[in-house]
C-alpha positions as CSV (number, residue, x, y, z in Angstrom):
1,M,-75.9,-52.1,62.9
2,S,-78.2,-54.9,64.4
3,A,-79.4,-55.2,68.0
4,D,-77.3,-58.6,68.4
5,A,-74.1,-56.7,66.9
6,A,-74.4,-53.6,69.3
7,L,-75.0,-56.0,72.3
8,G,-72.0,-58.2,71.3
9,R,-69.8,-55.0,71.2
10,A,-71.3,-53.9,74.7
11,K,-70.3,-57.4,76.0
12,A,-67.0,-57.1,74.7
13,A,-66.4,-53.7,76.0
14,S,-67.7,-54.9,79.4
15,D,-65.1,-57.9,79.5
16,R,-62.2,-55.5,78.7
17,I,-63.3,-53.2,81.7
18,S,-63.7,-56.4,83.9
19,Q,-60.1,-57.4,82.9
20,I,-58.8,-54.0,83.7
21,Q,-60.6,-53.8,87.0
22,T,-59.3,-57.3,87.9
23,L,-55.7,-56.2,87.2
24,R,-55.9,-53.0,89.5
25,G,-57.9,-54.9,92.0
26,D,-61.2,-53.1,91.7
27,S,-64.5,-54.7,92.1
28,V,-67.2,-55.2,89.6
29,P,-70.8,-54.9,90.8
30,D,-72.2,-58.4,91.2
31,G,-69.6,-59.8,88.6
32,T,-72.5,-59.7,85.9
33,F,-73.3,-57.5,82.8
34,D,-76.5,-56.0,81.7
35,L,-77.2,-52.9,80.0
36,E,-78.3,-51.0,83.2
37,T,-75.1,-51.9,84.8
38,M,-73.3,-50.5,81.9
39,G,-75.3,-47.2,82.5
40,L,-77.2,-47.7,79.0
41,S,-80.6,-47.2,80.6
42,D,-83.0,-44.7,78.9
43,R,-81.5,-41.2,79.8
44,G,-85.1,-39.9,80.3
45,D,-85.2,-41.9,83.3
46,F,-82.9,-39.3,84.9
47,A,-83.3,-35.5,86.0
48,F,-82.2,-33.4,83.1
49,E,-81.7,-36.4,80.7
50,R,-78.4,-36.8,82.4
51,R,-77.1,-33.4,81.0
52,G,-77.6,-31.6,84.3
53,P,-74.9,-30.2,86.7
54,W,-71.8,-32.0,87.6
55,P,-69.2,-30.8,90.3
56,Q,-65.9,-29.4,89.1
57,P,-62.8,-27.8,90.9
58,A,-63.9,-24.6,92.7
59,P,-63.1,-21.4,90.3
60,R,-61.3,-19.9,93.4
61,Y,-58.7,-21.7,95.6
62,P,-59.7,-25.0,93.9
63,E,-57.3,-27.0,96.3
64,H,-58.6,-25.5,99.4
65,M,-62.4,-25.2,98.7
66,A,-65.2,-27.9,98.1
67,P,-65.8,-28.8,94.6
68,A,-68.2,-26.4,92.9
69,V,-71.3,-26.8,90.7
70,T,-71.5,-23.7,88.4
71,K,-73.4,-24.7,85.2
72,L,-77.0,-25.0,86.1
73,P,-79.9,-26.1,84.1
74,I,-82.0,-23.0,83.0
75,E,-85.1,-24.8,84.9
76,M,-83.1,-24.7,88.0
77,R,-82.2,-21.0,87.8
78,L,-85.9,-20.0,86.9
79,K,-87.3,-21.9,89.8
80,W,-84.9,-20.3,92.3
81,A,-85.5,-16.9,90.9
82,R,-89.2,-17.3,91.2
83,H,-89.1,-18.8,94.8
84,V,-86.1,-17.5,96.4
85,G,-84.7,-14.7,94.4
86,T,-87.8,-12.4,94.4
87,R,-87.7,-12.6,98.3
88,Y,-84.2,-10.9,98.2
89,V,-85.6,-8.2,95.8
90,R,-88.6,-7.5,98.1
91,D,-86.7,-7.4,101.3
92,Y,-84.0,-4.9,99.8
93,A,-86.8,-2.7,98.6
94,T,-89.0,-2.8,101.7
95,Y,-87.3,-3.4,104.7
96,W,-84.7,-0.5,104.8
97,P,-86.8,1.9,106.8
98,T,-87.2,-0.8,109.6
99,A,-83.4,-1.4,109.7
100,L,-83.0,2.5,109.6
101,A,-85.2,3.1,112.7
102,W,-83.3,0.4,114.5
103,A,-80.0,1.8,113.7
104,M,-80.8,5.3,114.7
105,G,-82.0,4.1,118.1
106,A,-78.4,4.2,119.6
107,R,-74.7,4.5,118.6
108,G,-72.1,1.9,119.1
109,Y,-72.5,-1.3,121.0
110,R,-74.0,-2.0,124.5
111,P,-71.9,-3.7,127.2
112,V,-71.7,-7.3,127.3
113,S,-71.2,-9.1,130.6
114,N,-69.0,-12.0,131.3
115,G,-72.2,-14.0,132.0
116,E,-73.8,-13.1,128.7
117,F,-70.6,-13.6,126.9
118,L,-70.2,-17.2,128.2
119,A,-74.1,-17.9,127.5
120,L,-73.5,-16.7,123.7
121,F,-71.0,-19.6,123.6
122,D,-73.1,-22.1,125.2
123,E,-76.6,-21.5,124.1
124,T,-76.2,-20.2,120.5
125,V,-74.5,-21.1,117.3
126,L,-71.2,-19.6,118.5
127,A,-70.8,-22.8,120.6
128,K,-69.6,-24.2,117.3
129,T,-66.4,-22.3,117.4
130,R,-65.3,-23.9,120.8
131,T,-62.8,-26.8,121.0
132,E,-61.0,-28.8,123.5
133,T,-57.8,-29.3,121.7
134,F,-54.8,-27.1,122.5
135,D,-51.7,-25.9,120.7
136,R,-48.1,-24.9,122.0
137,D,-49.2,-21.2,121.9
138,D,-52.0,-22.1,124.4
139,D,-49.7,-23.4,126.9
140,A,-47.9,-20.2,128.3
141,R,-51.3,-18.2,128.2
142,L,-53.2,-20.8,130.2
143,A,-50.4,-21.2,132.7
144,T,-50.8,-17.4,133.6
145,L,-54.8,-17.6,133.2
146,L,-55.4,-20.6,135.5
147,S,-53.2,-19.3,138.1
148,R,-55.9,-16.7,138.8
149,V,-58.7,-19.5,139.4
150,P,-59.2,-20.6,142.8
151,F,-61.6,-23.2,141.8
152,E,-61.3,-26.9,140.9
153,R,-61.3,-27.0,137.2
154,V,-63.4,-29.6,135.5
155,R,-63.1,-28.7,131.7
156,L,-61.0,-26.3,129.7
157,W,-61.9,-24.9,126.2
158,K,-60.8,-22.5,123.6
159,A,-62.2,-20.6,120.8
160,D,-59.8,-19.7,118.1
161,F,-60.2,-16.9,115.7
162,G,-56.7,-16.7,114.1
163,I,-58.7,-16.7,110.7
164,M,-59.1,-13.0,111.3
165,R,-55.4,-12.3,110.3
166,G,-56.5,-13.0,106.6
167,V,-59.1,-10.0,106.6
168,R,-57.9,-6.6,105.6
169,P,-60.2,-4.0,107.0
170,F,-61.4,-1.0,105.2
171,E,-60.1,2.2,106.2
172,G,-61.4,3.2,109.8
173,L,-62.4,-0.4,110.7
174,H,-60.4,-2.9,112.8
175,T,-60.2,-6.7,113.2
176,S,-57.8,-8.6,115.3
177,A,-56.9,-12.3,115.7
178,T,-58.3,-13.5,119.0
179,V,-58.4,-16.7,121.3
180,V,-61.0,-17.1,124.1
181,Y,-60.1,-19.2,127.1
182,G,-62.9,-20.6,129.3
183,C,-63.4,-23.6,131.8
184,D,-66.1,-25.2,133.6
185,T,-65.3,-25.3,137.4
186,S,-66.8,-26.6,140.5
187,V,-68.7,-23.4,140.8
188,G,-69.8,-23.1,137.2
189,P,-68.6,-21.7,133.8
190,T,-65.7,-19.4,134.0
191,L,-64.3,-16.9,131.4
192,L,-60.6,-17.2,131.8
193,G,-59.5,-14.4,129.3
194,I,-58.9,-13.5,125.9
195,A,-55.8,-13.3,123.9
196,V,-55.5,-10.3,121.3
197,E,-52.7,-11.2,119.0
198,D,-49.7,-11.5,121.6
199,A,-51.3,-9.9,124.3
200,V,-53.6,-11.6,126.9
201,F,-56.1,-9.9,129.0
202,G,-58.3,-11.2,131.9
203,P,-61.5,-10.0,133.7
204,D,-59.2,-7.8,136.0
205,D,-57.8,-5.7,132.8
206,G,-60.8,-3.3,133.0
207,D,-61.7,-1.8,129.7
208,A,-58.9,-3.6,127.7
209,F,-60.7,-6.9,128.7
210,E,-64.1,-5.4,127.8
211,L,-62.8,-4.2,124.3
212,A,-61.2,-7.8,123.8
213,K,-64.5,-9.1,124.2
214,Y,-66.1,-7.3,121.3
215,F,-63.1,-8.4,119.2
216,A,-63.6,-12.0,120.3
217,L,-67.1,-11.8,119.3
218,Q,-66.3,-10.3,116.1
219,G,-64.0,-13.3,115.2
220,A,-66.8,-15.7,116.5
221,A,-69.5,-14.2,114.1
222,Y,-67.1,-14.2,111.1
223,H,-66.1,-17.8,112.1
224,I,-69.8,-19.0,111.7
225,L,-70.5,-17.0,108.7
226,L,-67.6,-17.9,106.6
227,T,-65.8,-20.7,108.1
228,S,-67.8,-23.2,109.9
229,H,-71.3,-22.7,108.6
230,P,-70.4,-22.9,105.0
231,L,-69.6,-26.7,105.5
232,S,-73.3,-27.3,105.5
233,H,-73.4,-25.6,102.3
234,F,-70.6,-26.1,99.7
235,P,-69.4,-29.8,100.1
236,Q,-73.2,-30.7,99.9
237,D,-73.3,-29.7,96.3
238,A,-71.4,-32.5,95.0
239,I,-73.6,-35.0,96.5
240,N,-76.8,-33.0,95.1
241,A,-75.4,-32.9,91.6
242,I,-74.2,-36.3,91.4
243,T,-77.7,-37.6,92.8
244,L,-79.3,-36.0,89.9
245,G,-77.0,-37.3,87.3
246,T,-76.4,-40.9,88.4
247,L,-79.8,-42.0,90.2
248,P,-83.0,-42.6,88.1
249,L,-86.0,-40.5,89.0
250,A,-87.8,-43.6,90.4
251,H,-85.1,-44.8,92.4
252,P,-86.0,-44.6,96.2
253,L,-82.5,-43.0,97.0
254,H,-83.2,-40.3,94.4
255,R,-86.8,-39.8,95.7
256,L,-85.5,-39.5,99.3
257,L,-82.6,-37.2,98.4
258,A,-83.9,-34.9,95.6
259,P,-86.2,-32.5,98.0
260,H,-83.4,-32.0,100.2
261,G,-81.3,-30.5,97.3
262,E,-84.0,-28.3,95.9
263,F,-82.8,-24.6,95.2
264,A,-79.5,-25.5,97.0
265,L,-77.2,-25.3,93.9
266,R,-78.3,-22.1,92.6
267,Q,-78.4,-20.9,96.2
268,N,-74.9,-21.9,96.7
269,A,-73.7,-20.5,93.3
270,A,-75.2,-16.9,94.1
271,V,-73.5,-16.9,97.6
272,L,-69.9,-17.7,96.1
273,Y,-70.0,-16.1,92.7
274,S,-72.8,-13.5,92.4
275,P,-71.4,-9.9,92.5
276,R,-74.3,-9.0,94.6
277,S,-73.4,-11.7,97.2
278,I,-72.8,-10.2,100.7
279,V,-69.4,-11.9,100.5
280,Q,-68.4,-9.8,97.6
281,N,-69.0,-7.1,99.9
282,D,-69.6,-4.3,97.3
283,Q,-70.1,-1.2,99.6
284,R,-72.7,0.3,97.0
285,L,-75.6,-2.1,98.4
286,A,-76.9,-1.5,101.7
287,Y,-76.6,-4.9,103.2
288,T,-73.0,-5.5,102.7
289,V,-71.7,-5.2,106.5
290,L,-68.5,-7.2,106.2
291,T,-65.4,-5.3,107.5
292,G,-63.2,-5.4,104.4
293,P,-62.6,-6.2,100.6
294,T,-64.0,-9.5,99.3
295,E,-60.2,-10.6,98.9
296,G,-59.5,-10.8,102.5
297,I,-63.1,-11.9,103.6
298,R,-62.8,-15.2,101.0
299,T,-59.7,-16.5,102.8
300,L,-62.0,-17.5,105.6
301,N,-63.9,-20.2,103.7
302,P,-60.8,-22.0,102.7
303,S,-59.5,-22.2,106.4
304,G,-62.5,-24.1,107.4
305,Y,-62.5,-26.6,104.5
306,A,-58.7,-26.9,103.8
307,G,-57.8,-26.3,107.5
308,I,-54.9,-24.4,108.9
309,R,-51.6,-26.2,109.2
310,G,-50.4,-26.3,112.6
311,N,-53.7,-25.2,114.2
312,R,-55.6,-27.8,115.7
313,A,-58.7,-25.8,116.0
314,Y,-58.9,-25.8,112.0
315,P,-58.7,-29.4,110.9
316,A,-59.5,-30.0,107.1
317,Y,-63.0,-31.2,106.3
318,R,-64.1,-34.6,106.2
319,Y,-67.7,-35.8,105.6
320,P,-69.5,-36.3,108.9
321,L,-70.9,-39.7,109.3
322,G,-73.4,-38.3,112.1
323,P,-73.7,-35.2,113.9
324,R,-70.4,-33.2,114.4
325,R,-69.2,-32.6,117.8
326,I,-70.7,-29.2,119.4
327,A,-70.2,-27.9,122.7
328,G,-73.0,-26.6,125.1
329,S,-76.6,-26.6,125.2
330,F,-76.6,-25.6,121.5
331,G,-74.8,-28.8,120.7
332,R,-77.3,-30.9,122.7
333,F,-80.1,-29.3,121.0
334,V,-78.6,-29.9,117.4
335,D,-77.7,-33.7,118.2
336,A,-81.2,-34.3,119.5
337,Y,-82.5,-34.2,115.9
338,F,-80.2,-36.8,114.3
339,P,-81.8,-39.9,115.8
340,P,-85.1,-39.3,114.1
341,V,-83.3,-38.4,110.7
342,L,-81.4,-41.7,110.8
343,E,-84.3,-43.9,111.8
344,F,-86.3,-42.4,108.9
345,V,-83.7,-43.0,106.3
346,E,-82.9,-46.7,107.5
347,T,-86.6,-47.4,107.0
348,V,-86.9,-45.7,103.5
349,L,-83.7,-47.4,102.5
350,E,-84.5,-50.8,104.0
351,S,-84.8,-52.4,100.6
352,V,-82.1,-50.6,99.0
353,S,-78.9,-52.5,98.7
354,P,-75.6,-50.8,98.8
355,T,-74.5,-53.0,95.8
356,D,-77.1,-51.7,93.6
357,P,-75.3,-50.5,90.6
358,H,-76.9,-47.2,90.7
359,V,-76.0,-46.8,94.3
360,A,-72.5,-48.1,93.8
361,R,-72.0,-45.6,90.9
362,W,-73.4,-42.8,93.0
363,A,-71.2,-43.5,96.1
364,N,-68.1,-43.8,94.0
365,S,-68.6,-40.7,92.1
366,I,-69.3,-38.6,95.4
367,A,-66.2,-40.1,97.1
368,G,-64.1,-39.0,94.4
369,F,-65.0,-35.4,95.1
370,I,-65.7,-35.3,98.9
371,P,-63.1,-36.5,101.5
372,G,-64.4,-39.0,103.9
373,F,-67.6,-40.0,102.0
374,P,-67.8,-43.7,101.7
375,D,-67.2,-45.3,98.2
376,S,-69.1,-48.4,97.1
377,V,-66.9,-50.8,99.0
378,A,-67.3,-48.9,102.3
379,M,-71.1,-48.6,101.7
380,R,-71.3,-52.6,102.2
381,K,-70.5,-52.1,105.8
382,P,-73.6,-52.6,108.0
383,G,-75.8,-49.4,108.3
384,M,-73.3,-47.3,106.4
385,L,-75.6,-46.2,103.4
386,A,-78.3,-45.0,106.0
387,R,-75.8,-43.1,107.9
388,A,-74.0,-41.5,105.0
389,V,-77.7,-40.3,103.6
390,A,-79.0,-39.4,106.9
391,S,-75.9,-37.2,107.6
392,Y,-76.6,-35.4,104.4
393,V,-80.4,-34.8,105.2
394,F,-79.3,-33.9,108.8
395,D,-76.8,-31.2,107.6
396,V,-79.0,-29.6,104.9
397,A,-82.2,-29.5,106.5
398,I,-81.6,-29.6,110.4
399,V,-78.1,-28.1,111.0
400,H,-78.4,-25.5,108.3
401,T,-81.8,-24.2,109.6
402,I,-80.7,-24.1,113.3
403,D,-77.4,-22.3,112.5
404,H,-79.5,-19.5,110.8
405,A,-82.1,-19.5,113.1
406,S,-79.5,-18.9,116.0
407,F,-77.4,-16.4,114.2
408,G,-80.4,-14.4,113.2
409,K,-81.3,-14.1,117.0
410,L,-77.8,-12.8,117.8
411,P,-78.0,-9.4,119.4
412,L,-76.4,-7.3,116.9
413,D,-76.1,-4.3,119.3
414,A,-73.5,-6.5,121.2
415,V,-72.2,-9.0,118.7
416,P,-70.1,-6.7,116.3
417,L,-69.4,-7.3,112.5
418,R,-67.7,-4.0,112.4
419,I,-65.6,-2.4,114.8
420,R,-64.2,1.3,114.7
421,V,-61.6,1.3,117.5
422,P,-58.2,-0.4,117.4
423,A,-57.9,-3.5,119.4
424,P,-56.3,-3.3,122.8
425,R,-52.6,-3.5,123.4
426,A,-50.5,-4.8,126.5
427,G,-49.6,-2.0,128.8
428,E,-51.7,0.8,127.3
429,T,-54.2,2.8,129.4
430,L,-57.6,2.4,127.9
431,H,-60.9,4.3,128.4
432,L,-63.6,2.5,126.5
433,D,-66.1,4.6,125.0
434,R,-68.7,2.1,123.4
435,R,-70.4,4.8,121.4
436,L,-67.4,4.9,119.2
437,L,-67.4,1.2,118.5
438,A,-69.7,1.5,115.3
439,T,-71.6,4.2,113.4
440,R,-75.2,4.0,112.8
441,E,-74.5,3.2,109.1
442,D,-72.7,0.1,110.4
443,R,-75.6,-0.9,112.5
444,F,-77.9,-0.1,109.6
445,R,-76.0,-2.4,107.3
446,A,-76.0,-5.3,110.1
447,E,-79.7,-5.2,110.3
448,M,-80.3,-5.1,106.7
449,A,-77.9,-8.2,106.4
450,R,-79.6,-9.9,109.4
451,R,-83.1,-9.8,107.5
452,M,-81.8,-10.7,104.1
453,F,-79.4,-13.3,104.9
454,F,-78.7,-14.5,108.4
455,E,-82.3,-15.3,109.6
456,P,-84.0,-18.4,108.3
457,R,-86.6,-17.6,105.4
458,P,-87.7,-21.1,104.0
459,V,-90.0,-21.6,101.2
460,A,-90.2,-25.3,101.5
461,M,-90.6,-26.9,104.9
462,L,-89.3,-30.3,106.2
463,H,-92.5,-31.5,107.4
464,E,-94.2,-31.0,104.1
465,V,-91.9,-32.6,101.7
466,D,-93.8,-34.9,99.3
467,Y,-91.2,-37.7,98.6
468,R,-93.6,-39.7,96.0
469,F,-92.7,-42.8,97.8
470,D,-94.3,-46.0,96.1
471,E,-94.2,-48.3,99.2
472,P,-96.7,-48.1,101.9
473,E,-93.8,-48.6,104.5
474,Q,-92.0,-45.6,103.3
475,T,-95.0,-43.3,103.4
476,A,-95.8,-44.5,106.8
477,A,-92.0,-43.7,107.7
478,V,-92.5,-40.0,106.6
479,L,-95.4,-39.9,109.1
480,A,-93.4,-41.6,111.8
481,F,-90.5,-39.2,111.1
482,H,-92.8,-36.2,111.8
483,D,-93.9,-37.8,115.0
484,A,-90.3,-38.3,116.1
485,L,-89.5,-34.6,115.4
486,R,-92.5,-33.6,117.5
487,E,-91.3,-35.8,120.4
488,V,-87.6,-34.2,120.2
489,D,-89.3,-30.6,120.4
490,A,-91.5,-31.8,123.4
491,S,-89.1,-33.7,125.5
492,F,-85.9,-31.5,125.1
493,R,-84.9,-29.5,128.1
494,G,-82.8,-26.8,127.5
495,P,-82.9,-23.6,125.2
496,K,-84.8,-24.4,122.0
497,V,-83.6,-22.4,118.8
498,L,-86.6,-23.3,116.8
499,R,-89.5,-25.7,116.9
500,W,-89.9,-28.9,115.0
501,N,-92.0,-27.7,112.2
502,E,-89.7,-24.6,111.4
503,F,-87.1,-26.6,109.7
504,A,-86.3,-25.8,105.8
505,S,-86.1,-29.0,103.8
506,S,-83.1,-27.8,101.9
507,I,-80.7,-24.9,101.7
508,Q,-82.8,-22.0,100.4
509,F,-81.3,-19.1,102.3
């Protein structure tokens, strides 16, 4: 077939597509035809020659979990194994004496004062569990608890860990659904009480309240690990894979995004589907500290993505166009880093039009998988492209690293991942022996998990990314971005989770 005949057939196909789209009310980019618009550009211009990864419905709970990317090129898997996987093997082989020494130092868990408890929900990643939305079940509990507070109330909040009902503990271990109630008053933050299933305990309830705090902290830890933190992992896979498949390697948007997806697809696949994943919770492995079989543990992730019907503390996921609302000084620290990211992205993408056929195809493909991600029409709104892209970079580099840094510093001798005493019940007399709350094996497993999975272990840093930009303005934007990160670090007043030069560039741990 001659080149003219091939072009004629392609033109006829394009006209037919245009007619169909017109009938459906769809838009055709620029209303023009060319080979590139048709997607017939040289496949060598794209990562993996356009034979790379693509999203699919999640193998588990496809209606309730983010789309998954499971078929990965061998090059991607080998690179992850060389730079990331070897670190897991090294830690598993060498860290156990340190973890064992820490575990042998004490039994059970230490006391947690009300002040420390409140600080954990203000200054650490546990602040992500707080909400100011309440349901009908909260009204009666709050009526009782608030009657005990003699000070003027400024703001009420709760932290709901009803997700723990889906967990089925191993024999000898215990979990419970809890709800923490707190408020800011004229004299400072106050811990009102904790609901444990249908019972409510306040600070005047002695050891029952002390035990309730441990179950609430356990729920908070599982909420972060398996419900809220995964929202920075798995919805991003679709964006990562579609970026590789739809944007040419030389496109400014590809050059901007590609470093922030490095290692992530293989990392997320390992977390979800590897038999050695901490979520699989195979008790033959020394780091598997979770409290029950994987079937129950895995119910916590859908609770964060699909939401829980009738519980406003668990809304369904929508792509965030900016920082999510997080309480406390922890939330202020996270939010402080979004403006530098947004300004950097705006400068880099200043010459990129949202009507660019590659960008339009990229946006429409992602919008088909990720709820709330703007499609090609929404992308035409002023600033929308930059905001959508900045939110991705912010989530996978800034938010993800901060979450790990904060969780990795939580006191595992006070924030339990396993509890071996039943939850308190209304009306029972309780004497709490904290030494019985956990065994040394429980503490050993927790410390191994902290070292291997919880604390950040980056292999590629945000401030060292080489974007390979061509334009001088874009190269200058990278240096200005680093300066802006330094400025946030220097000017922020409050507890700092980490420094400006400690952010990973992507999801690598």
